[in-house]
N, C-alpha and C positions, 0 to 999 in steps of 0.2 A: 474178279480178275486175279487169274493164278500167275505166280512170278513162274516164266519160262525155264527151263535147265538147258546148258550146253554144256555141251561132253568132250573134254582134251584131255592130252596126253604128252606127258614129259617122262625125262629121266630123273628130273629133280626141284623142285618148287625151293625156292627161297622168300621167307616172308618177312618184309621192311626191305628199305632202298638206303638206309644210312650208311654208315662208315662198315658195318661188320654186315649186313645185308649185299652191301655192293663188290666188296671184295670175294664173299662167298660165291655169289652168282659167277662173277669172273676167274676165278680160280675151279669150279666145276668145270665151266664151258672149255677154261682152256685144256683140261683132263678131256676135251669129247662129248663130254656129256648135253644132252640137252634140256636147257634151264628155263623156267617163267621165274621171272622176279616179280610178286606180288606187295604194292605198296599202296595205303589208303593216303597217304600226304603223297605230294608231287615228288618225282621222282626226286633224291637226296635231299629231301628237304627234312632235315632231324637236328638231333643232340650236336650231330658233328657239326652240323654246317653253322649251328650258331654259337659255337663252343670258342673259346680264345685262341685253338689252334696251337696248343702247345704238344710236344711229341716227345717221350721218351727215347731218348737214343743213346745207346749202352756206349761208352768210349769217348763220347761229345766233346765233353767237357775236361773233369778230372781226371789225370794223368795217371792216378790209382784204381779207374773204374776198370772192373772186368765181369765177365758173366758170373761168377760164384758170388761176386758183391753184390753183385741187383738182384740174384733172385732171392739172396740172404735177407736183402732188405723188404721185397715186397711180402716173402713170407713172416719174417718177425714184427713187422709194423701192422700186418694183419693178426697180430696176436696168437700167432703160430697157427692159425686156421688153414690158412691154403696148403694145398697139395706141393710137395716138393717138386714132382715131375711136371704138374703145370706149371707153377714159378720158372723153373730152368725152362722150359718150354720157352716160356716168354723171353727171359734173359738170352738164351742164346739166339731168336728169330729176330730181335727188335730190330737191329739193322737193318736185316734182309726185309723185313716188314716196311721198313719207311723208305728203301728204294724201290718199295711199288709203288707206293704212292708219287716218287719223284719221278717214276718209269711214264707216269699219267700226268703228266704237268705239275707238281708240286714243285716251287722253288723257295726253297732255303736261303738265308744269308751261309757265307760258305767263309769259315776258317781255314784262312792261305796256308800256315804253317803246316795243320794236318792235312788237309784239303778233302776235309769231310763238314757236315753243317755246326754251325756255330750257335755251341749253346749258352743259354742265360747264365746273369753272371752269380747268380743264387740258385742253392740247391731248393725245389721247389718243394711244398707239403707234404713233409717227412723224407723225402730223398737223405741219403746221407754222401751224396756226389753231384756233383753239377752236372745233368743230361738232361736239361728240357731244351728242347729247339723250338724255338718261336718261331713266327711268319707273319709278314707285313700284313699280309689280309685275311688273318687267323683263320677260322674254320670253315670260311668262304673258301679259301685256297685248297682246304682238303674236299669240300663238298664237291668243287669241281673236277677234282682228282676223281672221285667218286662214279662220278655223273659219267666220266671219259672214258672210265671201263666196263662200264655198263654200256650204253651207244654203240661203243665200236665194235662189240663181241657179237660176231655172225649166231654164234649157238643162244644167245640169249632173247627171249622174247620178255616184254615188262608189261604190266598196266598199272595203270595210276587210277585214285578214287574206288580202290577196290579192297574190299575190308576180307581178309583169311578169318573163319569162323572155327573151323576144326579140323582136326589132322583126323581120318579114315584109320585106326588101329583095328586088325586081327587080333584077338587074343589068341597064346601061345597052342600050338598043338602038340601032339604025344610029340617025346625026343628031343623037342625044342627048346631051347633056352631064354628064348624071349618071345615079347610081342613083336608084328610086323607092320608097317607102315605100308599103308597101300594109295595112301595120297592125298585131298584136302577139298573142302567146302570153301568158296570164296563168294562175297556178293560183289558183283560188280558194280556200282550203284551207278555209275554214268548211263551204262546202259540196259539198267534195269533186268538182270537176269544170275540166275544161280549159275555159277561155274561148277562142273564136278570132275576136276583135275585128277587124273590117274595118276602115280609115281610111285615109286618104292624107296623114294627119301624124300624128307622133309629137313631144311634147313631154317630153324625159329631165331631171327633177328630182329624182333619187332620191339626193340627198344624197352624203358623201364617203367615205372608205377608212379611216377610222382607227381603225376595229376591227382592223384588221389591227396593233397596234401595243398592243392591250388586254394589260393596265390601264393603261399608260401614255398614257391619252386622256381629255379630259373631253368627250368627244361619245356622241351615242347609240350603243346597241351596233348596231342594224340599218343603219350605217354601213358594210357590207361591200364598197364599190367596185363596187357593181349599176351606175351611171352608165357606169363606165369600159368595164365588162367588156361591158356588151351593145352600147356605139358600136363596141367594138373587133370582136366576135364581124357586126357588121352592116359593117365595114370603113370605118368615119368614121377620119378623122385627129384623134390626141391631140395634145396639145400641153404642154408645161413640167410634162411628169408627174414630173421630179426635184425639184419644187419644192412640195413641203408642208409648211404652217406648224407650227413648232412654238412654242406659247406659254411663254414660258421661266421663268413663276413657278406653276407646278405643283405640288403638294403630294408629296413623296416616299415620305412615311410619315405615319400607320400606314399597315398594308395598305387598310383600309378606306376611306378617303379619298385614295388614290395616286390620282396625275393629276388629281385636282380645281384647278380656276382657286386660287389666291392672291392673284394682282394681276398689274396692267399694268406698263410700264416707267415711268408717270407715278405709279403707285403709292409711288415709292422719293423721291417728291418732291422738292425741291431739293438735300438733303444726303444722300441715300442712294447705295450704292455695293455692288458685287457682290465677294465675297471667296473666294479659296480656302481649303481646308483647314487653311493655315498662316497664314490671316490676311492674307495679300498681297492687296490692291485688282487684280480682274482688269478690273473697269469701271467709270469714274466717269460724271458726267453720263445717269446710268440713264434719267432721266425724259424725257431728250430724245432717247433711242436706239429704234432699230425694233423690233420684236418678235425680228427675224430676228438681230439684233447683237448685241441678249443672251443667244439659245439658244446664237448658235456662241462666245461670250466664256465661259459655260459649260461645254458640249460638249468645247472645245479643253482647256481645265483638267482635265478628265475625262479626257480621252484620254492628257493628260501625268503624269497620276498624281495630279494634284491637285485630286483631285474628294472632295465629302464623303461621310462613309459609306454612303451610300444614293442615290450616283450623279450628284451635282448640285454645287451652291454655296450659300454665303452670301447674301442681302439683309441688308444692314446699313443700317438706317435710325434706328438711334439717335443720330446725330449730329442728327436732325431733333427727336427726342422733348427730348436735354436743354437745348436753349435756352428761357429761360423765359419769353419772354414770347411767341416765336413756337410754342412747344412746344406749347401746348394746341389753338391752331390748326392746326397741323396733325394732331392726335391727331384731331380733328374731322372734318379732310378724309379722313382716310384710314379712317374709321367708315363715311364719307358717300358716298362718289365711287362705289366699288365696295362694296355692303354684303354680297353673298351671299359675294363672296371674301373678304372680312373674316370673317365668322361662319366658312366654312370654315378660315381661317387659325386663331383663336379657338379653334375645337373641337378642330382638329388636335395644335396645337404647344402650347397651353398658355393659363394666365393672363399669365404671363411675357412669353411672345411678343405676345400680345395689347395685351400696355399698351407695347411696342416697349423691354421692358428688355432683351432680347437677339436675336441675330439669329433670320431664318430660314431654316429649309435647304430651296431650292426646288430645282425639275426640271425641264426642258423637258416638254411634254406634248402628245403630238399634237391638232391643231387640225383646221382647216378644210384643205381642198384649195386650192390658188391654179393649177394646170394642170386641164384635161380637155378638153372638146372642142372642135374648133377650131371656130370661128362666126365670124358678122359682128357688126354692132351691132344686130343683129335677132334674135338666137340662133339664124342658119338654119347650119346645115354649109356648110362650106367647105373646099375640099382644094388640091392642086397647090403649083408653085415660090411664086406670089407671091400677096400679103396680100390681093387682090380678087379672086382666081381661086375658079371656081367648081367647077375640074377636078378629079375624084376624089369631091367632096360628095356629100350624099346628098339627093337633094329630096326635103320631108316630114318632114327631119330636124331636130331641135331642141333647144338644151337652155339651161340657166338655173340659176342659182344653183350650188354646191359641181360640179354636173359640168358648166359651163360651164368653158373655158378663154380667155387672151387678155386679160383685165382687171388683174389684178394681177402678172403677172409672177414675178419672184422675192422679194417681199412684201406683205402683206396687211396695209392700214391697220388700226388698232382701230377699231371701230364701222362699219367699212365694209358687213359681211355681210348686216344686217338693210336696208340700201339697196339693195345690189347685187339684193337677191331682188326685190325689190317694181320695182327701174327696168326687168331685165331679163325678169324675170318677166312683166311687162304686157308688155313689147315682143316676146317670144316668142309669147306665148299672141295676140297681135293677128296677127303675121305669119304664123302655121298657120293661124289662122282664115281669113284672107284667100286664102292659097295654097288651103286646102282646100274653101273653096268655089266656087273659079274655078277647080281642075282637071280637064280635061276627061276626064282617062282611066278607066275602070273596074276598079277593085279586081279583083284575080284570087284568085279562093278557090282554084285549084289550087295556088298558090304556098306555101298554108300545110300542104300534108300532108307535105313532107318533117320540116317542124316537129313537127305532131303525131304521125307515127312515131316521131322519135327520143324525145321525152318520155314516150308509152305506153312505151316498152321499156326507160327508167328506172327508173318504176315496177316493173320486176319482174325489175331488176338482184339478181343474185345475187355473195355475196364473204364475205370475213370481216375487213372493215374498217371501222370507223368514221369519220364525214365529220368530226365533232368533235374525236378526237383528232387526224386531219391538220390543223385549224384552230390546234389549240394549238402544235403543232410551229412551225408559219408562224408564230404569234405569239411567240412564245417568242426565236424565231431574225432576226424582222424588225427588232427594236429596234436590235440592233448592226449589221444588216446592211445596210441601207436605210433606218436612221433619221435623227438630225439629224446625225450623222457618218458619211463614206463613205469607204471604200477599195477598191480593186479587187481586193485579196486577198476582200475579205468581199461584192462583187457577184458574185466567182464562185463562192462558194460559196452564196449566195442561187439564182444559176441552178439549180446542180446540186441543190439538193433541192426548189426548183421542181418542176423535171422530175422529181425522185423521186415527188413528191407527184400531180404529176398522170398517173405511170404508177398510183399506188395508190388514187387516185382511181375508178380504172376496176374497181376491186376492194372497191368499197364496198356493202354490204347495204344494200337500199333494200325494204321489207316491202310486200304487196302489197295495200295497203289505201288510201282514197282521200281522207278526210277528215282533216285534220290530219295528215297524214304529216310529222312531226318529219324523219325519216333522210332524206326528199326536200330538205326546205326545209336541211338541215344542208350536204346534198349539192350545194344550187347556191349557198348562199354561200360554200362553201368553195372549188368553179367560180371565181366572179367576183374572192374575194380572190387567189386563185392568178395569173389575169388583171392583176390591179391591181399586185400587186406584183411580177410580170414587166414592165410598163409603167415602174414608177419605175425598176427596174435597167437595164433598155435605156436609157430618158434621163438616168440618170445615167451612163452609159459615154461619153456623146455628149457631155456634160458634163465634162469632165476639170478643170475648176477650179472654185473657189469662190464662189460670188454667192446672196446671199440664204439660201434656206429649203435650198440646197445645198451643203453643205459637205464639199470632196474634203480629207481629211488628207494627201493623196499629191498634192496638183494647189496651183497657184496663183491667188492670189486675182484676181478678174474685174475691171478697171478698168470703172467705169462710162464712161470716155471709148475705149474700146474699142468695135470693131462690135459691135454686140448681136445676139443670136441666138435663137430658142426652139426646140427642140428638138422633132421630131416623130416621132409611133410610130404605125405602122398596121399591121393585118395584113394580108399578101398572102393567105396561103391557111391550109391548117390545120397547115400545120407553120412557114412562115415569117411574119418578121414583119421589116418596115422600119423604120429608124431613121434620122432625116438632120436637118440645122440648117435652119433657113427664116433667113434673116437679115432683121432689122426696120432700118426706119429711123432712124438715130439721131437723137436731138434735135441742133440745131446747138452746137456747142463753145462760144458764148458764153454762150448758157441753162443749162447744162452747168455751165460756171466759175462764173456766177452763183449758181446754184444750191450747188453746191458751198463758197464762199465765205461764204453764208450759214450755212450749215450748219457750218461750221470758227468763224464767229463764236459761234454760239449756244452751241456746246460749248468753247470759252476761255472764255466770260463765266459758264458754268458753274464752270470749272476756277479762276478768280479766285473766287469767292464761295468756294469751299473753303478758300481760303489766306487770308482775311479774317481779323482777329480776331473773337473771338466774339461780342463785344459788336455789334462791328458786321453780322456775320451778322445777329443778334437784329432789330436795328430793321430792316433791309433786310426779311429774309424778313416778320416784324409785317406792313409796308406791303402786299408783296406778296399774305399770305394774306386781309389785311383787302379789296383789291381783286378779288382772282379770287372771293371765297369772298361776296361781296355780292350783296344780292337786289333789283335793279329799281336798282341806286344806292347803297341804301342798306347801310352797312359792318354786318355781326354783330356782338354784343356779348357777352363771355363771362359764362357764366351764373355766378353764387356758385359759387366753389368752384374756379373756375379750369380744370376739367376740361372742360368743354363748352362749344359755342358755338351759339346760336341761330340758326342758319345758315337752316332752313327747307326746304320741300318741293323747291325748284329745284334741288338739290344732289344730291339720290339720284337713283342711277342704274338 
C-alpha cells in the first residue's frame, strides 16, 4: 500500500499550537496571510498549558522597574550571551504581549492602585524586581487564550494529529544572499496521507527537547527536539545548544511524581538553604539565586558523592517555619505563591514535608531550552560570522518559543517563557506574513519530489528493530552524559552511542499502512531526538567551561567579565557538522561591575539575616511578609488559629 499525497497551498505554515505557535498564527493571519497551523498534539496542548501560569510583565510590581532594568536583568543573568537587541525587544513589548493574552480572555488579578495586573510578592527565579504575574487557573488560562486566538481567526486553518517532517529548501542561486523556503512535508496521521504544503514562509514553534531526559523532566512528552532537527536538516544555524534549563527543585521520588516541579528558588524564602546528604549547607541565599545556580550546586554535590539517595539534595525551609510570628506568614506564602508545585510536594513527600517539619528531597529536572534557531529580533533566520549578518540564513524561515535562540543565553529567568511566546510569536508571525505577501518568486513543486520519495520509502522500511527501544536507550544515557553536568568522557560516549543508534535506526521495521502508523511516528521522533542530542554534545564540546545551564566538571567557571560567545552548530552535509564560536558584544565593564556589586549586596544581606538572633529575624521577616503579601497596600491579617493568612487572590500563581 502506497501513501497518498495531498497538495495544499498557503502563505505561512506555523508548526506547533502552543503559546508561540498560536500567537504567530494569529499575528500572521491579522496581516492578511493565509495560514495553516500544524500540530501533532491536540490544539493548545503544550508546555504553555501545563505551566504554573506566571508571566513577566514589566512594571507590574516594583516601582523602580523599567525597560532598561528588565533587559539588563535578562542579558546579564544569561551570562552576557543574549543579544541586546533581542532582550531590549523582549523588555519593550512585554506589556503589549501580555495585553494580547488578555484580549483573548486571560484574566489576572488587578492591582487597584496601579490599574494593571498584580505581581507576586517576591522576585521569581533570578529576577531583580517583582514583575511576575500569577493566574488562578495557571497555564490552562493561557492555553484557553491561545486556543481562542486560533479558532476565531478566519484566515487560519489548523490540523491536529499531524507531524511536520521537513521544510522544503532551495539552495541559494547566483546573486542571492540566502536559501529560500518553498514549503513543508507533513504526515497527517488521522487521515493517513502526506501533505505537500507549498508556502514561502515557515514558522517553527514546535517546543523543546526535554523528552530526551524522560522521566527527569516536567515538560510535555512531545518535546522530542523536532524544532532543532528540522532546522538542522534545512541548514539553519543553531546557537547555544549546550544551554538547556534544568529546574532545580523537581521531585526525585516516588516514580509517579519523578520530574514534577516542587518549587522555585523563591520558594525557599528568606531562610531556606540547600543541604547535601551530610546536612552540610551547599547553597544559602537560595531565594536570590538563579535556577542555573541552584541546579549547579545540587549536581556538583551529587558528582562529589554527597548527593541524596535519589541523586539530588535537600531543600531545607524549616528555619522559616520555626519562627513564631513570621512562620505562619511563610506557610501561607508557600501554599499560595506556586500552588500546583506545593500540591506536588505535599502529595509526593507527605504531610510532614507539607508542614515543613522536615526537608524536601529535590533534584533538577529538564525544563525549557535556552538555545535554538539563530534569529534576529523578528524571529527570522540569520547566519554568518556577524550578529546582524544574513549570510547562510534561510529566507522565509522563522522561529519562536523554545525553538528560538538568542534571548536567554546561559539562563532563563523565572516566568519569562509565557511572555516570550507572545512577544516573539507575534513578531515572527507579522514578519513571516510580510515576507510571504511580498515575495516575488514562485514556489517550485519539483523541489518536493525528493522529500516525498524519501518518506514513501520509509513507510516500507524492513528491519528487526523498534524505534521505541532506541529512544529508551538514548533517554537512559542522556542524563549522565549531556544532562545537568558534563565531562569530555561522557560527551565521547554519547557521540559513540548516537552514531550507533543512527545506524540501528535504518533497521527499524515500519509496517506498510498509512493511518496512524505509530512505528513511523516513533521513528521520526527518535530521529529528531538523535539530531538534538548531537547538537547539545557538539556545542558542549566547544564550550569547555561552565556557565549557566552548562556545567563542565572538567572545566573552569567562565567569568561574566570574559569575552562572551555563543556556540553555533550547523549541518554542512549529510555526514558533516560545523561547530564554532560566535563572539558577542560584551556589556561595558562599568555596568557589569555595578550589576555584580548589587548582586553581592543582596547576597550579603541574606547572609547577615541568617546570622541575626532568632527574635530579630522574626520581627524583620514578619514586617517583610506583611509588606510583600499585602493587597493594594492593606496588610493581611492572620485568621484564628494562626496557621492561615487571609491573603487574597492576588497572590495566586
